N, C-alpha and C positions, 0 to 999 in steps of 0.2 A: 077017131072024130069027134064023138058025143060028149067024151070027155074032155077034151081041147074046147066045143063050142060053150062049155056050161062054164069054164075059166073065162073067156071070154066075156060071156055076160056078165058074170061077178065082178070083172073087171069095169066093165061100162057102167055097172049100175054103182061102185063104188066112187068113180067119177063123177057120175050122176048126181050122188049125194054131197059133194064137194063143192059141184059148181051151185046147188040149191043153197047152202048154210059158209059161204067163203070163211065166216070167221069164227069157225070151230076149232079149228087146226091154231088159230091165233091166239086165242084166248085160253087154249090150254097150255100152249107154250109159257106165253107172258104170265100165265100165273105161276107157271114152275118156276121161272127167274125172278118174280116178285118176291117168293117164298126163300129163295136161297140167297137171295141180298140182302131181306130185312132179316136173317139169320147173321148176315154176318156183321151188321147195323150193330145186333143188339148183341154183339161180342167187344165192339169197342168200350172202351172205359171213359176216355175222355177227345173229344171233339175241339180242342179250344177255339179254331178258325170256324167251326159251324160247317164244317164243309158237307155234311151229309144231315145238314139240316130241311133239305128239299127229297129227301127220301123218306115218301111218304106215300100210301098206297093210291093217294088220291090224285096223285101227278102221273103222268106216262112215264115210266121209265126211262126212254129214250131222252127226257129232258134232267132227268137225276146228275147233280155233277158229279163227271170221271165217266159218265158210261156213253160210251159209243153205240151204238146202232146200224144195223144193214140188213138186208133181206136177204133170207136164204134163199136156197134152190127154188123151193116152194112158195117162194113169192111172201113168206111171212116175215116180220119183224121182229129180230133177236138181236139180242146183246154178244156182241162180237169183242167188245175192249170194255177194262176197264183200268182208270187212271187213276190215282191217288196219292202220286208223288210228293214229297214235303208239306205234306197238311199238318203234319204235329199231331197223327192220332196216335194213340195208347189202348194199352188192353192185348188179351190173349185171341188174335185173329181166328174168327172160325174160319176152319176149312170148306166151309158150302160152297164158296165161291168156285172152288176148283171143278165144282159137279155143273156149273153152268153148261149146257150143252152145246153152244157154240163158240164160246170164249175162246178165241185165236188170242189177245195178250192181254196179261194182269202186271202192272206196275204199282207195287205197295211201300217204293224205296223211300228213304228218307222220312221218316216217320221216329216211332216209339216203341213199336209193336214189340212185346216181349217173349211172345210164347206162338206157334200154332197150332192147335188144337185139333184133336186122331183125325185124320182122312181116313173116312168111313170107306172102305173097298170093296165093299159087300152087297149086289155082286158087283165082280170086279168091271171096270169101265175104261174108256180108252179116249184120254182126254184129248180134243182138238188145241189144247194151248201150243204155242210155238214158240213166244216171248215170254220170262216171265222172269220181273226183278223186285227181291226182296232186300235188296244190298241199306246197307248204313241203315239197321233198325237195330233192336237191342236182343233180337233172336238167339234163345240159349238152346243149350244139350247136342246131341249130335245133329250134323246136317241132314237135313231131311231126302240125302240121296238115293239111300233103298227104299224110302219111303213111296217115292215120286218113281222110280223106275219101271214098274210095273205097269204104270199107268200113262205115261208122260214120254212114252218113245217117239212121240213127234215133236219135242220141245227142240228150238235151234238155238235159245239164247238163253243160258243162265246164269243169272247174277246171284252169289250170295254174300258179297264182299263186305266186309267192316260191321259183321255182327259181333257174337260172344260163342260160335258153334264151337264143340268142344268136341274131345276124343280123336278117332284115327277117323280118314278118308275112307269111307267102306267098298270095299269091292266092287260092287253093283255099280259105281261109276261107271263102269265099263257097258253096260246096257244102253247108253242115250246116245246112239247110234248116229243120231240127228244132228246132233250139235255142232256148231260152228263156232260157238263162242262160251265160255265159260269161265269165271272168276268167281273163287271162294278165297280170297285173300282178304289180309285183314280180320282174320278169327284168332281163336285159341287151338288150333288143329296141331296133333303130334306126331308123333309116329312115321313110318317112310311113306313114300310116294308108292300107291299102290302101280301093281307093274298091269292091272287089267288098265288101267287108262290109256295104254297104248293102243286099245283097241276103239278108239274116238277116230276113226280114221279120216272124219270131214274135219276134225276141229281146227278153226284158223286162229282166233283168239286164247290164250291159255295162261292166267295165271294163279299162282297159290302164295302169291307173296307176304309177308309181315306174319305167319304164322309160326311154330313151333319144329315145323316138320326138322327129320334128321336123317341121316343115312345118306346114299348116293342118288345122283339121278340116275334112272334105269336106264340100262344102255337099249331095251326094246322101243326106245322113245323114238328108235330110226322110222317103224312104222308110220309115224304121225306126218306124211308126207305133204298136208296140206297147211301145217304149221307155219304161221306167217310172225304172228310173237309169241314169246315164251318171256313171262316174267315170273321168278322163282327168287328173288331178291329178299333180306330180311326173314331168315330162316337160319337154321343151323345146321345146312347141307354141309355135309365132308367128301372128302372122295375126289379123285380126278374127273372133269368134265367127260362124258364121256366123246372119244372121238367119231361114235355111232351119229352124233349131231353131226357131222357134215353132209348125210345125206336129205337132211331137212332143208330143202333146196330153194324152197318158196320163202321161207324165214328172211323178215324184212327187220324185227325188232329183238335184242337177245339182252335180258336186265337179268344179270346174278348176282347181284352185289349185295353186300353185309353176309357173308356166308363162311363156311373155313371150308371151304375150298381150298385143294393143295396140288404139286406137283407145277407141271407147265401146260400150257394152253394149249391144244393140239391142231398140229398143222390143217387138221381134215376141218377145220372152220373155216378154212380158204376159200370151200368149194362151197359157201354160202355168197352166193354170185348178187343175192338180190338185198344181202344185209346193207341198211341206212344205220344202224344203231348199235352199238356193243358198249354195254355198260358192265364193268366184271370188278368194279372198285370196290376196296373194305373187305380182301380177302388174302391166302395167304400162297397164291402163286407164285412161283421160282421161273429161273431161267431165263433166256430170252423172248423177245416177241417174235410169234414165229414166222417168218417172212410170206406166207402164203396169208397172213394178215395183206399184206400190201396188193393183195391181187383184189379186192374186193372196191370197183371199181365205185359204186354205187352209195360208200360210206361216207355219211354225215356227220356222224360224231363218235369219237372214239374215247374212250375213259377207262384207263388200266391201272388211275393211281393210287397208291395206299395198299401196296404189296412187296412184295420182295425179289420184283425183277429186276434181271441184270443184262450185261452183256450193253452193248451199241443202239442207238436206234437208226435202225437202217435207211439206207439214202433210198430205198424203194417207197419209202413215204411220199418221192413223186407222183407215181401212180396215181394217189387219193385227190383227183379233182376235185372232188364235189364236199371235200372235208371243212368242216365249217368249225369245230370244237374238238382240240385235242388235250389229254388232261392223263399228262405222265408223272405228275408229280410224287413226291413220298414213294422214290423205290431206289433201287440202288443201281440207276444206267451209270454207265461212263462213257468217256471218249467224245468225238465231238458233236455238235447240234447237227443235223445233217443240212446240207445246203438246198435238199430237194425242197425242205421247206418253203424257201423262198419261190416258187412255183405254181404254189395254191390258191387260186384266184378266190376261194370263197373263205379261206382262212378267217375267223375273226378271232377266235380266243386260243391264246396258246399258253398253258401251263406245266413248265417244267421242272417248278422250284424242289430244293431240298433232293438233288442226287449227287452224284460227283461228278458232274459235267466238266470237260476241259476244254481248250483253244478258244478259238473268239467265237462272235456270233458271225450266222453268216450276213455277210456286207450288205447285200440287198433284202434282207428280212423288210420285209413290210411293203417294199416295191410294188409288188403286182400283189401283196395281198389287202384284204377288208379288217385288217385289225381293230381292234377293241378293245381286249387285253390281254397283254402281254405281261408275263410272270416269270423271269428265269432268275429269281432270287436264292442264294444261299447254295451257290454251285462253286468249281473253281476255274470261271470265266474269266479271258485275257482277253489284251486287244481292245479296240476303241468301240466306242458307242455308235451303231450304224446310223448314219444319216437318213436312212430312209424310212425309219420306224411308223412314221406318222404319213406315210402318203398316199396313205386310204382316206387321212381328213376325219377319222372317227375315232382312233385311240384315246380311250379317256383314261384309262390305269396303266401306268409304265414301273413296273416291280422289277430292281436289276439290283437290290441291296445283298452285301456280304457276296461280294467276288474279287476279283483285280483286276478288275475293268481300268483303262489308262487312256492319256488321251484328253480331249478336251469335251465337254458336253456338247454336243450336236447343235450347232446355228436352227439345224430344222425343226428343233422340236421348240423354238420359239414361237416360231408359225403356226405350233399344231394349238388351233384356239378351243380345241373339244377335251385338252387334258384336264384332270380334275385331280387325280390323286397323283404325285411320283416321289419315290423311294430310291436314291440311289447313294444311299451311306455305305461307309466302311469299303471302298474301291479306292481307286489310286488314280482317281480323274486329278486334273491339272489345267492351268489356265484360267483365264475369266469367265466370270459368270456374263452369259451373253446378254446382253442389251435388253433385246425385244423380250428374254426369258421373264422380266420383271413386269409384262404386261400382259400376261396371261389370266384372262378375267374369270375363268370358272374354275381354276386351282384353288383346293381350300386346304390340301395337304401337301410340303412340300418339304423332304429332308435329304439335304446334300450333306450332312456331315461325316467325318471320319474320312475328309478326302484331302487332296494336295492343293484345292482350289487357293486363286489368290487374286491380287486387285483391288481394286477399287468398288464399292455399292453404294457409294455415295454419288455416283457420276450420274444417274441418271434417275427416269421418274419410274417409283412403283406404283402399278397401277395394277393391284389385284384384289379389287373388292369382296373376294369370296374367301380370302386366304384365314384360317384360324389359326392351323401349325404351318410355322416356320423356324426349321431348326438346321444353321449355316457352322455349328460349332466343330472344333477341332479342325480347321483349314489355314489357310495361310493369308486371309484377307486383312487389307487394310487401311487406311483413311479413317473417315468420322463414319459415325453409324447415318444411316439417314434419319430426318427429322420423321416421315412417315413411311408407311408402306402401303399405304393406298386402302387399307381394310379397315373397317369399323368391327369386325369378326374377329378380329386378333385375339387369342387366345393364350397361346404356346407361343414365346420367343426364346430361341437360346442362341445366344451370338459367344459363348464360349471358347476360350482358348483358340486366338487367333490374334492379331495386331493391331485390332483398331485402337485408336487414339483419339484425341479430342473430348470435348465435354461431353454427357449424357442429354443426347438432346429434348429438349423441352417437347417438342411438335410429339413425338413420340407417345406421349400420355394425354394430347389430347382428343383424340377418338378412340380412346385404348379400355372403355368401358368394363369390356370383358377379359381384360387381359388378369390370365390365372397365373401363369408362370412366368418369369422375367430371370433368365442367366445371362451376366455380362461378363462373369468370370475369368480370369488370365489374360487379359489384354494390356494396354495402355494408357489406358483412360487415365483422365485429370479434373479437377474441378469440384463441385459442391453436387451433393443428389440434389435434386430438381425438388423444388416445393409441388408441382406437377404431378410428380410421381404419387405420390399419396391420395390423390384422388383418385387410384383407381383402388375401390372398394374391394373389389374381388381378389384382390391378389393376394396368392397363398404363398409363395415362394418366392425370395426375392436374393439373388446372388449376385455381391459386388466386387467380390474376393480377390486380389490379386492384381491389385490395377493401381493405381495412384489418386487416389482420390481424395478429397482434405475437406475441412470444414467440419461443422457441427452436424450432426444428426437433426435431421429437422425433429420438430416436437409434433408435429402432428402425424407422423411416422409411429410412432405408440396408438394413436388412435386408430389404424388401420383393425378393420373387424375383422379380418378372418386371415389373416398373415400368422403362417404358423411355421415359415422357415428364415430365416435371419442372418445371413452372410457376410459380413463386412470386413473379414480378415484381410491382413497382407495391404494395407492402404495407411494413408497418411493423416486420417481422420484423429480428430484434436477435439479437446473441451470435455463436457462431463457429460457422460452417459443420462439421458432424461430420468429422471427418475419414475415415471410413470411407464415405461417402456416394459412392455411383459404382460401390463394389470390387464391386457384380452387374454383371456385364458387360451386362446387358439393357438397361441405365440408358444410352442413346445421346443424348437432349435437355434440356441443364439450362437454366434460366434463373430465375436469383436479382437480378437487376439493380433500382437504384433502391429498396433497403432499407436496413438501418442493421446489416447485416453488417460484422464486423472480424475482423482473423486473417489465417490464413494459409488459401490456396484448397486443399482436399485435393488431393494427387497422386493421385487413383484415373486411370482409365482416362476417366470421362465429363468430366474438368475437362482431362485433357491438352492437347486441341486446342479447348478454347472458346474460343467466339467473344466480343472485347471487350465488343460488347453487352450480351451478357448475363452479365455480372458489373459492369460500369459500374454507379454512384451506389452505392458500397459504399465502406467504408475496409477494402479488402482487401489484401493484398498475395502476391504467390507467391513460393515459396523459389527457384524457377528464374532466376537473375540478366536471363538474354536471353529470358523468355517472351515468347509472340506475342498474350495477351489483353491488352495495355496497362496490366498492371497491375506496379505498382514492386515491386523485390524486397523483400523481409522483413528487417527490421534483426535484427541478432543472431542469423540464422541459425545459424553457426558455434556458439555457444554454444547455442541449443537442442540443436543433433546431439550434442555432448558431454556435455550433461544426461540425453540420449536413449540414450546408450551407457552411463553411469554408472548409469544406471538397471535397462538389460538386466544389466548386471553383477550388479547387486544381485539381481533377480531369479533369475539362473542361480544363486548362492549359496544361495537360497531353495529352488532347484529340486533340490539336492543330496540334500535330505531323502527325496524323492519319487525316488530314482535309480532304483527298480526300474521304474516306470512309464516315466520318460523313455528308459530301454535298448530298451524294450518300441516307444516311440515314435519313437526314430531306427533304429532298426534297420526297422522299416517304414518310415520315409521314406526310408532309405537304399535299400531295395529298390525306390523309386519315380525315385532320381535318374541321373542319364545314363550308363552305362557303356560304356565304351572297351575295347574288342576286336581283339587284332591281325588284321589281314586276310592271310592267308597267299598268296592268288592274285597282290596287287598290292602287298605289302608296306604296305600302308596301316593304317588304323584305323577298326575299324566305331563307329560312335558309336548307342549302342540307348538309347531314352526309353521306358520303361514307363506307363504309365497305368492299370494294372491290378496289384493286391498279387499276386493269384492266379498271375497269367502273368507276373509278374516272378521268383516263385518256382521256375515250373513251365518255363518255356520259355527256351533259350540261344541262342546264334545257332549253333551246330550245327543246332541243330533249321531254323533257319528256313532257310537255305544248303541243309539236305537237304532239307525239302519242296521246293523251286524245282526240286531237279535230278530228284527221284525221284515228286514228288509228282501223282498228278490233276491234270490244266488242267480250271478250269472255267470259267473265262472270259476272253478275250481283249479287249485295245482295241488301238488305233495306237502305244500308247508302254509297255503292260503287259501282264504276263499274271499271273492268278490263280491258284494251286494250293490242292488240300487237305492242310492238314496235322495231325499227331496227336502229340503230345508222349507219349512212353513213363517218361519220368523219373522219375514222382511215384506214390502209391499212386491218386490219381484221374485219370484219363488226361485231357489236355484237347485238344480241338479246336479250330483254328485255320484260317484262311483266311490265305494270304499273296498278296499283290500285289505282285509282281515289277516295278518301275519300272527298265525296259530303257535307258534315258538319262536319269538322271536331271540332265544338265547341261541337260536342255530345260526345268525347272521354272522356276517367279519365282525370286527371288534370295534369298528368305528364306519361302521353302515352309517348312521343315523346323520354323520357331519358329511361323510361322504356325498349323501343324499342330496344335501345341500347344495353342493359343488355341482353335484348332477344337476338338479334343477335349473341352476343358473346357465349352466351348458347347452343345454335342449330346449332353449325358449324358440319355438317356430310353428307359423300356422298350420303347419301340417302334422305336427307330433301332439299327444293330448299332452294337456298343461296339469302337472303335477302339484294342487294349489295346496295342500298341508300334508302334514306328517305328525302323527301322536304315539305315543311308547311311554310305556311302565310297566318294567320286570320282563317278564315273559310276553306280553301284549304289544303288539303294533298295529299301527293302522297306516296304510299309505291312502288319501284323499282324493283324488282325479276328478277334473271337471268333467262334464257329462252334459252333450246336447240332445236334445227329444227324439227319436226315431232312428238313434246311431245305435250299427250292429256290425257286426263281426263279417269280413269281406267272404269269409266261407260261409255263412249262413247264406247271405242275399245274391252272390252271384248268378246263380241261375235265373234271375228275372229280373236281370239289369238289359235294357238298350243298350245298342253300340255307342251311342254316344256318353249314357250314363259310365260305364265300360273304362272307354277311352278319357274321361273325368277321373277316374280311380285311378287309373296308368299315370296320368301326369299327375296326381296328388300323392301316391308313395314316390316317384322320379326326386319332384321336389325336396320331399325329404331326404330321402338320399343322398342326393346334388348340398343339402344344407350338411348334412353329416361328414358327407366324403372331402366337402371344399372347404367349409367354413368351419367343423368343428376339428377337420382332417382326422375322425373317428370313423370306425363302423357301427354299427348295431351291437355288431359280436362283441367288440371292444367296451364298449360302453355298458352294456347290460348283460354281456354273456348268452344273450337270446339270439337265434335264428331269426330270420326276415322272412315272415311268412303270414299266409291270410290269418291267422290267427291273431296276428299284433296289429292288423290293421282294420282301422273303424271307419263306417262310412253310415252318414247321416241321412236324415229325409230329402237334404237338397242335395246329395251325392259331394257335399267335402269331405276329403278323404283324408285319416289321421294316422299314424304310428301310435300306438300304446308301449313306451316303452319302461319297463320296471328301472330303478334303481340295481348299481350293481352290487351280486350278491344273495340276488333274489333268486337266480336259474336251479333250476332242483341238481342236486348231488351227481346225477349220470349225464349231466348236459355231452360231455365227451360223447358218452354212447349214442346219446340221439345226434349228433354229429354225423355219428358216422351211419345213421338208418336215417336220415330226414332228407327227403328228395327237392328241399329248397336248398340243401350244403353242394356248394362244388363239387366235383372228384377231388381235385388235387388238396381241400379241404378237406373232403371225407377220408382219403386216405393217407392225412399227414397224421404222425403220433401226435403231435402238439395238440392238434384240434384246432389249430388259429387258423381264422378267417380273414379276407382281406377285404379291401373293396371291391377287387374283381371278382371276387366268390361270391358277394353280396346282390352284385350285378347280375353274375348265373340265379340267383333266388328270384330274383325280380323278373328274369327272363321266364321262367318255372311261372312265374304267377301269369305273367302275361297269357302267356300258352293257355291259363285255364281260360282266364278272362275271355277270350277269344272263341275257346273250344267247347267251354262249359263242362270238361270232361275234368274232375278232380284226380290231383297224384294218386291220391287211395285208390281209387278205381282202378288207373288204370296199371300201379304198379303192386296191386293184389288180383288183376286179372277180372275184375268186378263190373268194367267200364266198355262201354263199345267201342275196344279197339283193340291192340293185341296185347296180348300176355308175353308174347317170344322178343319184344320190344323192354329193354331192361330198363325203360325210363320213360316219362314222359316225353323229355326232352325227342329220344331217338323216334317215339312215333309221331311227334310233327313233324321233324327232318324228314322222316318218310312221307307225310300225309302233304308237307310245302310242296316235295320236288315230286311228287309223283300222282298224287291226285287231285281231283278238282276241289274247287273250293269248299261245292256243298258238301263234300265229303267231312271234312273238317271243322266248318263253321259252325257255332252252337245252334239247334236250332230254334232257339227262341229268336234269335239275331237273325235266322234264315225264314222264319213264318210270315216275317213282315215285309216290308220293303228294305229294309235299311242294310240287307245284303247287296242287293242291286244298286242301291242309291252312294252306299259306300263302300264298292268293292274294292276299290284301290287301294282305298285308305287301311281297309283291313287285311288286303295282301302286304302291305306294308309294314303293318304293327306285327304280323306273323315273323316279316322277313328281320324285324329287329329284336322282336324276343329270339329268334334262332342266333342273332351273331351273339348278342347278351350270353347265350348257353353253348358258344363253342369253347370246344375241347380246349384249346390253348387258351389260358387268361389272356394272354396281352393282344390277343385278336377281338378282345370283348371290348366295350366301349366304355368310356366312363360315366359316372352319372351325369355330369352336366353335358355330353353328349347324345344320352338318352332322352334326357328332356329335350332339348332341342331339337331331337328327332321327333319326337311326338307332339310337340307343339307345332311343327312344321306338317304335319300329318293331313289337316283340314286345309290346308293353303297351298298345299306345293308338291312336288314329286321332288322332297330333298334326298341329299346323296345318303343313303345308309353308310354304316359301319362297315366295313368289311374286315375281311383276315389278315390283309397284308396293306 
């Protein structure tokens, strides 16, 4: 009893001392927190947003940025939470924060941390942390799971996603018995999923997505009864889905996409009655859809696309009354489309394309649904298009092409005001085009070609202000062509292979400034070519063949700046072909056969090597006596030449009256002529050719040679070196870049002559101007215009704001549009170079230009580079010929746009050095994963995210990434054109423009 009394006295004395000095415990504990936090601050190398600026001993801890304080059970104020998410801090973070004795929540996500310094566990301690988020950093090495397991047994939420952790998942992961949320996706983890992971019996959210995991899904997963979310997508998992998964009855979300899973989908999946989302696309599953799936009455989204599933789609689908999205495309399904789909009231998106489905489309499909997207293309469907498809009033995409559908276009579609994209081509549809169908104001893409439609289309008003593409080709339409289609945005008009008659209406060209392609061939048109057609300055392709047109070719047709294809064959045209037709270098394909033309063939580029079949059936001759086009030589061509000379002489005499003007003109021309300057080094002669009047007055050979000797090196290649240059010999200093070719003998034979043609072809504000060439013997120089502050995109992309990045993307798109649409060529065709950030230059004002080298400058192993470059589309990379098309360059643009948005270099991503997932074979796969499965903050460049731009321009950034993913679609046909890309980018700041989809 005496001993008990002594303890009570001691306890009373201790309480009395605390009451007399109430601040003693607080000072001790606050001092410990202060030291630990200042140790953490000292480990931070960079704090660009000054988030730690008020972490000072003179300021109360509770007032520090990111700190949350509370009172503990002893009524002492302690640090309980630390959040520095999204502050863009970097460095090797000290683990001292883990020793804060009362810390329950730690969030360091969305920063640039590269390493966690060693966690000191001597003496061992038990951390009170329950929430730990280190996601979206640059943390490397093995995941610190084994390190944490001994001290963090109270942890409930652990997020290590989107870092660069490597190695295997340690078996100690099973020791985190309190975990309810675990995300280690988006890293470089390999090996198998450890069986110890099944010891996490409280786990509800579990993601391992986007790693390099292999092997099978552990059968022991059945023990994790509380799981609600499984996300193992974007790995290399193989084998079958274990049937034991059916025991996870709490599961709400199952995502196993982009793996190598095989076999059949287990029937046991039907036991997961709480499932709302099933994503199994891009695997190798076969066999039928298990019937048990249709017992999952809570299912909202079912995506089994891109597998090898077969059999019929069961009528049991009617049980899925909450289903909103059904994706079964790109499989081997056969049989009929189940009628039960008609009875799904929430169904919005139905995509069954690229299967072998037969029979009719259910007649009441859409009547009780909420359809927005319907794509049944590329099947063997028959029967009529149902009248009820747009009963919801929300259908905006209707894709039914390449089937065997027949009957009329439903009149109900004429009242479907939400329609924007309609593709019904290559079916057997018949009857007239419904009159109200031509008043759908939101439709921008309409293709009903390759059917049996008939009747007139000029007997109604066309009011389609959004229309950009209209294809009515290969039908039986008759009557005259309407004078207007009610759109100022029309770019592509194809009315070929019909029975249209009458004259080509002049009104059609009055508001068609954007018209790029016009095809009216194989009709019964007569009359002359309207002069108004020549006002379409963006027209690239014109096909008027196989009609009864007459008269002469308008002289102004030869002045159309970007016309590349001209087909006037099989008509009644007469007179002489304008001698300047083809002077525009864009015109590369001409066919004037089987008309009534006479006289001599023009000596312009388009006719120099023209095929005999393209000029046959006329009364034409060629001035060349040995022409390869099969035409006879022109008679009296020598007399005509003398006559021409006499006229020139007379013209010269008249020109004397305006001698002052001619002197100025001659001087200007002289400055652009070839100059020859003695080469003091080897006794030869420098040949200088200028393409710019200012450069010809300012730059001389001494400037060029001095630049190559004393100038700063800008870049190097296999057979060239670039130097910065500046000419000081004039009032206005002129900057330029000299590219010295170290061995000009390795260049193609006609390199310098071809360079002159190249320069004339690529004059555009978004392409760096080649101002001069100089060569002598083995040496040669290319002189480019330079702007102060101009640097390659690869160098500066990390420091640009969103507005500047958008401006850069627009500049590249403008250059591509010019090359593709006006030059009818690609960067590859012109230069043997791949479109990449290295040839994109940006000046201090954000003006973007492509720096193109003349053909023949590419390295000898350019084909090998094609295979390895991440900016080369898969189809070009795998093509033995190595040829690049316009659509493959759009792919390269899309990759660069992804880089602009994310700040991640493709070299980082594809070599495993970036804050991304090495498992993804390309930056495109990673971006597609991030866009579809991650929040914007996960993939956006922290530089943009650091300010208020990610909030202010959230929608713009998301739309830009959407465009980038369409540009990098696997199917080249699904990629937009350069013209479409530019329009989408320009629309991003003003409106939610319809971006270009795959169908």
